[in-house]
N, C-alpha and C positions, 0 to 999 in steps of 0.2 A: 082549276084555280089553285088548289092546294099544291099541285106539282110545281107550278110556276113559282109560288111563294117559297117552296122548299128549295128550289134552285137558286133563287135570289138570296135566301138566308145562307145557304152553303157557300155560295160565291163570296158573299160579304165576309163571312167568317174566315174563309181561306185567304182572302185578300188581306185581312187584318193580321193574320198569322204571318203572312209573307212580309208585311211591313215591319212587324216586330222582329222577325228573324233578320231582315236586312239591317235594321238598326243595331241589333246585337252584334252583327258581324262587322259593321262598318262605321258606326257612330264614334265620335270622339268621346273621351271620358266624361266631360261635363254633360253632354247631351245624353249619354247612356245613363248616367246617374239620374237625370231628370225623368227620363222615360221609365226607369226602374221604379222610382218613387211613385209615379202615376199609375203604372200598369200592374205591378206586383200585387198590390191590394185587390185590384179588380180580378186578376187571374186566380188568386187564392180564394176569393169569395166565390168565383164561378166553380172552381173545383169542389169547394165545400158544399155548395148547393147541389151539384150533380151527385156527389157521394151521399148526401143526405137522402136524396130521392132513391138511391140504390141500397140503402141500409136494410139489413135483414129484418123480416117480419118475425112474428112470434113462432112461426114454423121453421125459421131458418132459411126462408126463400127471399129472393130479391123481388119486391113487388113490381118493379118496372120491367124487368126482363122475363118474368114469369107469364106464361099464358094460362088460360083457363084449364086446359088439359095437360099442359106441360110446365110444371114449376121448374124454376132455375134456382139451384142452391146458391147461397151466399158463401164466399164472396163471388160475385158475378164478374164478367169480363171487364166491366167498368172499373171495379175495385182492383182487379189484376192489372189493368192498364195504368191506373193511377200509381200503383206500387212500382210498376216497371219504370214509368217515366219520372216519378218524383223521388223515389227512394233508391231502387236498385240501379237504375240508369246512371245515377250520380256517383255510385260507388264502384261499379265494375264495368268493364267493356261488355257489350252484348255478344253472346256466342255467335259463331258463324251460322248462317241459315241452315246448313246441313246438320248442325249439332243441336238445333232446337227441337223440342218435342213436336209431334205432328199437330197438336191442337194450337200451338203457337203460330203455325203457318197460315191459319185460317184468317181471312180478313175480318176486321172488326165490324160489328153490326152498326150501321149508321144510326145516329141519334136523330129522332124526328124533330 
């Protein structure tokens, strides 16, 4: 049952992202402004909640990404992804795939 629910959730989120991307690419200015006013607060609140869950603990580890035997130092991949997409991606073009460090080529860990 959890697997089916996970598939449904992932599909719904991907579909919503597709709709928002389509609107960003093709909506007229008044429609885009309306969508931005409605969706930007929701998106920023979502990012804040996700990043709060991945805030470093007193040992400097990410409580969400760390396992019992294998702690993950902060900033974790969620914070790195947030920085890449929200800060760095807005400032500079992304380097070509062959110029990125090897750890950047690994797929992101899916969020449960």
